[in-house]
C-alpha positions in Angstrom: 22.1 -13.5 -3.3 23.5 -12.7 -6.7 21.1 -12.6 -9.7 21.3 -15.8 -11.7 19.8 -16.8 -15.0 18.2 -14.6 -17.6 17.1 -11.1 -16.7 15.4 -9.7 -19.8 13.8 -6.3 -19.9 10.4 -8.0 -20.3 10.9 -9.9 -17.0 12.3 -6.8 -15.2 9.4 -4.7 -16.2 6.9 -7.4 -15.2 8.4 -7.9 -11.7 8.0 -4.2 -11.1 4.3 -4.3 -12.1 3.8 -7.5 -10.0 5.3 -6.2 -6.8 3.1 -6.6 -3.8 2.2 -2.9 -3.9 0.4 -4.0 -7.0 -0.5 -7.4 -5.5 -1.4 -7.3 -1.9 -2.7 -3.8 -2.3 -5.4 -4.9 -4.8 -5.9 -8.1 -2.9 -6.6 -6.5 0.5 -8.9 -4.1 -1.3 -10.9 -7.1 -2.6 -11.3 -8.6 0.9 -14.5 -6.7 1.5 -16.3 -5.8 4.7 -15.7 -9.2 6.2 -11.9 -8.9 6.1 -9.9 -8.9 9.3 -7.6 -6.2 7.9 -8.3 -2.5 8.1 -7.8 0.2 5.5 -4.4 1.3 6.8 -3.2 -2.3 6.2 -2.7 -3.3 9.8 -4.3 -6.3 11.5 -7.6 -5.5 13.1 -8.3 -5.9 16.8 -7.6 -3.9 19.9 -4.5 -2.4 18.2 -6.3 -1.2 15.0 -5.3 2.2 13.8 -8.0 2.5 11.1 -9.9 5.3 12.9 -6.8 7.4 13.4 -5.7 6.9 9.7 -9.1 8.0 8.4 -8.8 11.3 10.2 -5.6 12.3 8.4 -7.4 13.8 5.4 -10.4 16.0 5.0 -13.6 15.1 3.2 -13.9 15.8 -0.5 -15.6 19.3 -1.1 -19.2 19.3 -2.1 -19.9 20.0 -5.8 -22.2 22.7 -7.1 -25.6 21.9 -8.7 -23.9 20.7 -11.9 -21.6 18.4 -10.0 -18.6 20.7 -10.6 -15.8 21.3 -8.0 -13.7 24.3 -8.8 -10.1 24.9 -7.7 -7.8 27.8 -8.8 -5.9 25.7 -11.3 -8.5 23.2 -12.6 -12.1 21.9 -12.2 -13.5 18.4 -11.8 -17.0 17.0 -12.2 -18.7 14.3 -10.1 -20.4 11.9 -12.4 -24.1 11.0 -11.8 -25.3 7.4 -11.7 -25.9 6.1 -15.2 -24.5 9.2 -16.9 -22.4 8.7 -20.0 -19.2 10.6 -20.4 -20.4 12.2 -23.6 -23.6 13.4 -21.9 -21.6 15.0 -19.1 -19.5 16.9 -21.5 -22.5 18.1 -23.5 -24.3 19.5 -20.5 -21.2 21.4 -19.4 -20.6 22.7 -23.0 -17.5 20.6 -23.6 -16.5 18.4 -26.5 -17.2 14.8 -25.5 -14.0 13.6 -27.2 -11.9 16.1 -25.3 -13.4 15.2 -21.9 -13.0 11.5 -22.6 -9.4 11.7 -23.9 -8.4 13.9 -21.0 -9.5 11.2 -18.6 -8.4 8.1 -20.6 -12.0 6.9 -21.1 -14.4 6.3 -23.9 -17.2 8.9 -24.5 -19.8 6.2 -24.4 -18.7 4.8 -21.0 -21.6 4.7 -18.5 -20.6 5.9 -15.0 -21.5 4.3 -11.8 -22.0 7.6 -10.0 -19.5 9.4 -7.8 -16.5 9.1 -10.1 -14.4 12.2 -10.8 -13.6 13.5 -14.3 -11.0 16.3 -14.7 -12.3 19.0 -17.1 -9.9 19.8 -20.0 -11.0 23.4 -19.9 -12.7 25.6 -17.4 -16.5 26.1 -17.4 -18.6 29.0 -16.0 -20.1 29.0 -12.5 -23.4 27.5 -11.8 -25.0 31.0 -12.0 -23.9 31.2 -15.7 -26.0 29.8 -18.5 -25.7 26.0 -18.7 -22.6 24.9 -20.6 -21.2 28.4 -20.9 -17.5 28.5 -21.2 -15.9 31.3 -19.1 -12.9 33.4 -20.0 -12.7 34.7 -16.4 -9.2 34.3 -14.9 -8.9 31.2 -12.8 -8.2 33.1 -9.6 -11.5 34.9 -9.6 -13.5 31.7 -9.1 -14.0 31.0 -5.4 -12.0 27.7 -4.7 -13.5 24.8 -2.9 -10.5 24.7 -0.6 -6.8 23.9 -0.8 -6.0 22.6 -4.3 -5.3 18.9 -4.3 -2.4 17.5 -6.3 -3.2 15.5 -9.5 -1.7 12.2 -10.3 -1.9 10.6 -13.7 -2.0 6.8 -13.3 1.0 5.1 -15.0 1.2 1.5 -16.3 1.4 -1.0 -13.4 0.4 1.5 -10.6 -2.5 0.7 -8.3 -4.6 2.8 -5.9 -2.7 1.3 -3.0 0.8 2.1 -4.4 -0.4 5.7 -5.2 -1.8 6.2 -1.7 1.5 5.0 -0.2 3.4 7.3 -2.5 1.6 10.4 -1.2 1.2 9.1 2.4 -2.6 9.1 2.4 -4.9 6.2 3.2 -6.4 4.1 0.4 -9.9 4.7 1.8 -9.5 8.5 1.5 -8.1 8.2 -2.0 -11.1 6.0 -3.0 -13.6 8.4 -1.5 -12.1 11.5 -3.1 -12.1 9.9 -6.6 -15.2 7.6 -6.4 -13.3 4.4 -7.0 -15.2 1.1 -7.0 -15.0 -1.6 -4.4 -12.0 -3.3 -6.2 -10.1 0.0 -6.1 -9.7 -0.2 -9.9 -7.7 2.5 -11.7 -6.9 2.7 -15.4 -3.7 3.9 -17.1 -4.0 7.6 -17.9 -6.7 8.2 -15.3 -6.1 11.4 -13.3 -6.6 11.0 -9.5 -6.9 13.8 -7.0 -4.7 13.4 -3.9 -6.7 14.0 -0.7 -5.8 17.1 1.2 -4.7 16.7 4.8 -7.1 18.0 7.5 -4.4 20.3 8.9 -4.0 21.8 5.5 -7.8 22.3 5.1 -7.8 24.1 8.4 -5.3 26.7 7.2 -1.9 25.1 8.1 0.9 26.0 5.7 1.7 23.5 2.9 5.1 22.5 1.6 6.0 22.4 -2.0 4.7 18.9 -2.3 1.3 19.7 -0.7 2.2 18.1 2.6 1.4 20.1 5.7 4.4 21.8 7.3 5.2 20.5 10.8 4.3 22.8 13.7 7.3 24.7 15.2 9.0 23.1 18.1 8.8 25.1 21.3 11.5 24.7 23.9 10.2 23.3 27.2 10.6 25.5 30.3 12.9 23.0 31.9 15.4 22.8 29.1 18.9 23.6 30.2 20.3 26.6 28.3 23.9 26.4 26.8 26.5 27.2 29.4 24.3 26.6 32.4 25.3 23.1 33.1 23.2 20.5 34.8 22.9 19.1 38.3 25.2 16.2 39.1 23.2 13.3 40.7 24.2 12.1 44.1 26.0 8.8 44.0 24.5 5.8 45.9 27.6 5.5 48.0 27.0 8.9 49.5 23.7 7.8 51.0 24.0 4.1 51.5 26.7 2.2 53.5 28.9 -0.3 51.8 28.1 -4.0 52.3 29.5 -5.4 55.6 30.4 -8.8 54.2 33.8 -9.5 52.5 33.6 -11.4 49.2 35.5 -14.6 49.0 38.7 -14.7 46.9 38.5 -15.6 43.3 38.3 -19.3 42.8 37.1 -20.3 46.3 33.6 -19.2 45.6 33.5 -21.2 42.4 34.7 -24.3 44.2 32.0 -23.9 46.9 29.2 -23.3 44.4 26.6 -26.0 43.6 27.6 -28.1 40.6 26.0 -27.0 37.4 23.1 -29.0 36.0 24.1 -31.4 33.2 23.7 -30.1 29.6 20.6 -31.4 27.9 21.0 -34.1 25.3 20.2 -32.4 22.1 20.6 -35.5 20.0 17.0 -36.5 20.7 15.5 -33.2 19.5 14.3 -33.0 15.9 15.3 -30.2 13.6 12.3 -28.3 12.2 12.0 -27.8 8.5 11.5 -24.5 6.7 8.5 -22.4 7.6 7.3 -22.2 4.0 7.6 -24.8 1.3 8.8 -23.9 -2.2 5.8 -23.1 -4.4 7.5 -24.5 -7.5 10.8 -26.3 -8.0 13.3 -24.3 -10.0 16.2 -21.9 -10.0 16.0 -18.4 -8.5 16.3 -16.2 -11.6 15.3 -13.0 -9.9 16.5 -12.1 -6.4 14.7 -10.1 -3.7 15.6 -6.4 -3.7 13.4 -4.3 -1.4 11.8 -1.4 -3.3 12.8 -2.7 -6.7 11.7 -6.4 -6.7 9.6 -7.2 -3.6 9.8 -10.9 -4.2 11.7 -13.6 -6.0 11.4 -15.1 -9.5 11.5 -18.9 -9.6 12.1 -20.3 -13.1 9.8 -23.1 -14.1 8.3 -24.5 -17.3 4.9 -23.3 -18.5 2.1 -25.3 -16.9 4.1 -26.3 -13.8 1.8 -26.7 -10.8 2.1 -23.9 -8.2 1.5 -25.1 -4.7 0.6 -23.2 -1.5 3.7 -22.5 0.6 1.8 -23.0 3.8 -1.7 -23.6 5.1 -4.0 -20.6 5.1 -7.0 -18.9 3.6 -7.3 -17.4 0.1 -7.5 -13.6 0.8 -8.3 -12.6 -2.8 -7.7 -13.3 -6.5 -7.3 -10.3 -8.7 -5.3 -8.8 -11.6 -2.9 -5.8 -12.1 -3.5 -3.2 -14.7 -2.0 -5.5 -17.4 -4.5 -8.2 -16.5 -1.7 -10.4 -14.9 -3.4 -12.7 -12.3 -2.4 -12.3 -8.7 -3.3 -14.6 -5.8 -2.8 -14.0 -2.1 -3.0 -16.5 0.8 -3.3 -15.2 4.4 -1.5 -17.4 7.0 -1.1 -17.2 10.8 0.7 -14.4 12.5 -0.3 -11.8 9.9 1.8 -13.4 7.2 0.8 -13.2 3.5 2.2 -15.1 0.5 1.6 -13.7 -3.0 1.7 -15.7 -6.2 1.8 -13.9 -9.6 2.4 -14.7 -13.2 0.0 -17.6 -12.9 -2.8 -19.2 -14.9 -5.4 -21.9 -14.3 -6.3 -20.8 -10.8 -7.9 -23.7 -9.0 -9.1 -22.1 -5.8 -11.6 -19.4 -4.9 -11.5 -16.5 -2.4 -12.2 -17.7 1.1 -11.1 -21.3 0.5 -9.1 -23.0 3.2 -5.7 -24.1 1.7 -3.4 -26.8 3.0 0.4 -26.7 2.6 1.5 -28.1 -0.8 -2.0 -27.9 -2.2 -2.0 -27.1 -6.0 -3.5 -23.6 -6.5 -2.5 -22.6 -10.1 0.0 -23.2 -12.9 2.9 -21.1 -14.2 2.0 -18.6 -16.9 3.5 -18.4 -20.3 6.5 -16.0 -20.4 10.0 -15.5 -21.8 11.3 -16.8 -19.6 8.4 -18.5 -17.8 8.7 -18.1 -14.0 6.6 -17.7 -10.8 6.8 -14.4 -9.0 6.6 -15.2 -5.2 6.4 -12.7 -2.4 6.2 -12.9 1.4 4.7 -10.1 3.5 4.7 -9.5 7.2 1.5 -7.3 7.3 2.0 -4.7 4.6 5.9 -4.8 4.6 7.7 -7.1 2.1 10.4 -9.4 3.4 13.0 -11.6 1.7 11.3 -15.0 1.1 14.5 -16.9 1.2 14.8 -17.2 5.1 11.3 -18.6 5.1 12.1 -21.2 2.4 15.5 -22.4 3.8 
């Protein structure tokens, strides 16, 4: 489908931020313990792979008595419950403004406990005087293990999109960085990327921090070049040919039983589309996997947005720009996502019927509904479902 209508930089940037990696990701995170989806974004049940996915990365190293974890290139501190950012900086001998600015947070912010803050400069070991700044070379400090990569959160990114980028599970990313139950991240926040277990056990790392694959060993039964291979014995050498002589062409067809009459298809009804259009309007933004994981349907501000099919509200959340996102879970592991909306009229857990009003189109230039369809975690083109 060719792109039709207006495609302004504003709309293009928004659709990138509102892709389902920023939508379903946050939504599935908000489903809570009662959800029937596991952390590796596959349907739960006898085929669940959650346990296997959780074993791909090692646990976060234990901090010292001050809450500091040291690596050769940098240090982080694990915040205590109720501690202010400024108080953490003061007890480590750092400037509160420097620690806050380095982590894109205010000095007066009260921490929940367990969050990580990356230190702007290195502090002494726990054996040194409290708050003492060390000039010891970085390499002389015993590291807590393989040094994790650091990822500064950019506008529109989510914990789920970052986890997918580095091929780690959202759960391990949350545990390493002390994220809250909504998997909230902020622009400018520095996240540590969990280290794979094989890397923690001493396996070599590639330039990107991913464990190198084990060398492939040749099986003993592999045929070496030039040796050739045994030719199988043909069936005709061990089994006699059939004793019957087939009838000439045409005679067998004449003697065959008449074919059953073709069914009358005129009495069958043609089924409608699997999903209904959530709003009526032109498609002003076409589906493009990896660049725009949904479609943009142009509609006036305040137009009612209706559920494309019956289902259950999985979650209602926002991206990093506070743009509302709503997801409905349907049968057969199908998800529909509605973004760029206002006036949400349903709540998480509500049972929704096909065509039920759920929200209205949000103000924009132009105003439109961003609509996505997901089969599990993978985005698919919504158009075959709507036609």
